[in-house]
N, C-alpha and C positions, 0 to 999 in steps of 0.2 A: 504493499500500499504506499502510495507517494505521501510525502509531507504535505501536500495541498489536501488531499483527501482525508489524512488524519486530523489535521488542524480543527475542522469543524466538529468532529466528534469530540475532541477534548475540550472544546469551548462548551459543547452541550451538556457534558456531565456535571460540571459545578452547578449549571442552571437546574438540571433535573434534580440533583442532591437538594439545593436549596427550596425547589417547589415541593419535594417530597416532604422536608423538614416543616415547612410552612404548613402543609396540609395536616400533618401530625400535630402540631401545635394547635391549630384551629380545632381538631379533633378533641384534643385534651381539653381545651378551653371550653368546648362545647359540653363534654361531659361535666366539667367542674361547675359550669353554670347551671345546668340542669340539677346537679347534686344540691346546689346552693339554694335553688329554687324550691326543690322538693322539701329541703330541711325548713325552708322558711314557712312552708304551707303547713308542715307537721307542728312547727312551734305554734302557729296561731290555732291550729286545730285543737291542740292539747288544752288551750285556753279559750275554751268555747263560751265561757262568760262573756270575754271580751269581744269574740267574734259576733256573738247573738246580738250585743249591743249595737256592733257596727252594722250589722245586717238589718237591725229594725230601723235604723236611721236610713241606710241605703234604700230599703225598700218604699220609703215615702221621701226621695231626695228632693231638696229645695231646686226647682228649675233653674235658678240663677246660676248657682255653684256647678250645677251639671253642664250647662251651657258654657259656662267659663272654662270649664275642664276640656270639653270637646273643641271649643273654639280655640284654645290655647295650643292643643294639638296642631291643628291646622296651621296656625299662626307660625309655630316653629318650623313647618315644612317649606313655608312660603319664605320666611327670613334666611332660612339656610340656603334655599335655592338663590336667593338675590345676592347673598354674600358670595357663593361660589361663582355667579355670573360676573361678579366684579373681578375676583381674583383670576379667573379663566379667561378674562378679557385681554390680558397681556400675551396671551398665547395663541389665540386664535378667536374665531367668531362662533359663539354659541347663542341662539336666541333665547329670549327671556323664558318664554313659554316652553321652550324646548328643554331648558335647564329645570324649570319647576317640575316638568314631567319627569325628568330623568332622575332628580332627587327622591320625589315621591316612590318612583318604581324601585330605585335602589333601596329605600327604607323598608318597602314591603318584602323585597327578595332578601334582605339581611336578616328576615327571621327565619329564613332557612339554615339547616346546618352549614357551617363553616363559612359563613358571611359572605356569600359570593357578590352582594349587591356592590361592594367596594370594587372588586376586581372588574365587574360589569360595567361600572361607570368609565374605568379607566379604558377598558376595550372599545367602549362605545364612543368615547372622544377621540381615539386613535383611528377608528375604522371610519366614523361619519364625519367628525369635525376636523381630522387631519392634525389632531393634537398630540405630540409625542407622549408617550406613557410616563417619561420622566417629569414632563410639565405637569401632567394630572396629579402626579403623586407628589409634586411639591406644593401644589395648591391644597391638598389634604393636609401635608405637614404644616404649612403656614396656617391653616384653619386652626389646626390643633394648638398651635403656638399662641393664637389669639386668644383661644378658649382658656388656655391655662394662666395666662396673664390677665384676663378680665376676672376669672373665678378667684384667682389669688387676691386681687384687689378688692372685690365684692366681699368676699369672706373676711378678710382682714378688717375693712370699713365697718361691717356689722358687728362682729366680734370685739373689736376695740372699742365702739361706741357704747355697746351694753357693758362692757366690762368697766367702763371708766364712767357709766352712769350718765352719758351724753343725752341731751334733750332729743326729742323725735325731730325736731326742726334741723338741728345740728347733724342728726343722722341722715336725713334726707338730703341735705346740702352735699354731705360725703359721698353718697350714693349717686347723685345726679350731676356733680360738677364736673366729671369728664364729658358729660354730652355736649355742652358749649364748646369745650376745649376741643373735641374731635371735630366738630362741625367748623371751628375757626381754622383748624390745621389743615383740614381738607381744601381749603383755599390755596394751598401750596400744590402745585401741579404734581411733583414727583411724589408726594405722600397721599395724594387724593385716594388712590385705590386701597391703599392700606387702612387708613383712618375711617373711610366710608364702610370698609368691610368689618372694622373694629366696632363702628358704631352698630351695625346690624347685629353683630354678635352679641354686644352688650344688651340691646333690645331683646334678643332671644334669651338670654339668661333671665330677664325680669319676667319675660312670659313663662319660663319654666317655674319661676317662684310662685306666679299666679296659680299655675296648675296645682303646686302642692299645697298652697293656701286652700283651693276649692277642695282638693282631694280630702286634707284633713278634715274640713268643714263638712263634707259629705258623710264622713263616719262619726260626727258628732264630737270631735276633738278641736277645741279652741286653739287657734294658731294666729300669731300676728303676721302680717304681711312681710315684715323683714326676716322672720323665722322661716317662712316660706323661701326666701332668697336663699337662705343659708341651705336649706335642703335642696334647692336647685343646684347649688355650686357642688355639694356632695355627690348628687346624681350624676352630673354632668363628668365628673371625675371618673366616676364607676363606670360610665358610658365609654368612655376614652380607652379603658384597659384593652390591650390588643388580645385578639383572638378569642374574645366573649361576646357573640352577637347581642348588640344593644344592651350591654351590661346585664344580661339574663342572670338572675340570682344574685349578682353583685350589688345591684340598686336596691334590691328589697332588704338586703343586710345592711347596706351602708345607711339606707334611711332610716331602718329600724334600730340600729344601735345609735345612730345620732338623736334618735327622739329623746330618750332619757338624758343625754349630755345637754341638750337644749331645754330640757324640763318641759317639754310639749306634751310628753306622755310616755308610756311603756314602750318596749322594744315591739311588742304585739301591735300597738296602735301604728308605729312607723311602717311595719310590714304590711299591715292591711291597707293603710293609705297608698302605699306604693303599688300594691295590687290592683288597687282601684284605679291608679294614674295609669298603670300598665294596660288594664283592661280598655280603657278609653283611648290610649294610644294605638292599640292595636285596631280597635274599631274604625278610628278615623285613617290610619295608616291603609289598611286595607282598601277602603274606599277610594282614598287618593291614589294608592299604588295602582290599583287596577285602571283608574282613568288615566293615569300616567301611561301605563304600558299600551293601552289602546291609542293614546295620541302619538306616542313614538312609532307604533306600527303604522299608523294612517300616514305619518311623515315619510316613513320609508317606501310606502307604496306610491308616494306623489313627489319624487325628488325634483321634478321639474318645476312644480309650483313652488316648492319649498325655496329655491333659488330666488323666486320673484317676491320674497318679503314675508313668507310664513314664519311664525315661531318667533 
């Protein structure tokens, strides 16, 4: 065999090994996540007194809190799509509606084992939008970096404000002062994409906070809006853990263990609230994801019309 014919094989072997290792890690993550989820369900099942109280409240939910929870899930999908539209605009053209459909479809597919939605998005951008896989991966890492920075700031602002007994007005100032700063900074051309993307993710964390506020209210546990924001920070960190689809199991335990620390309720209350949040999330994601898949399929069937301004 010549050197030319053996070289591609030698290059393919590390790629195959990395691919196999990634699949194995995702499989392990799936097993761990499912195990944690089962353990969470067992914990609340053993405390049927708490579950019975929560179910009694949920059986007659306040329409306002239920609507807030469902609308919050939809808003998170929209905000994520807008943020990725901005980040991806530096590497190629992706229509706003196309990105919205892609994010919704990927969120749905990510509930399948091994989290294929992430890989599917990268493959779609390369095949349809002619955007290199490395550039798509960069935007995902950049979005994660923005999330970490924002979550760290918001969690620190809330916890420090409560620790030192700051007034609600001072806490609100600490929480919202980045908004005008980000808007002002966006006037600088080379920072515009970054700061507007950060603003969208900032808004997304607040929407997550409203979701937890509504979820705890739906199970009859009093929670302050700023406490819902801390739960949002906890949940987003759990969701970002690699190889565990949508933080499956991790989110339930993270919110559950965070409940007594924040003096919101018991571990069982937090787990129950997260399960309510998860159920609402899946209901909305299934609906939006199916619409997204249908939209993307329709665009693929009409490429000529797409070039004339669709999406």
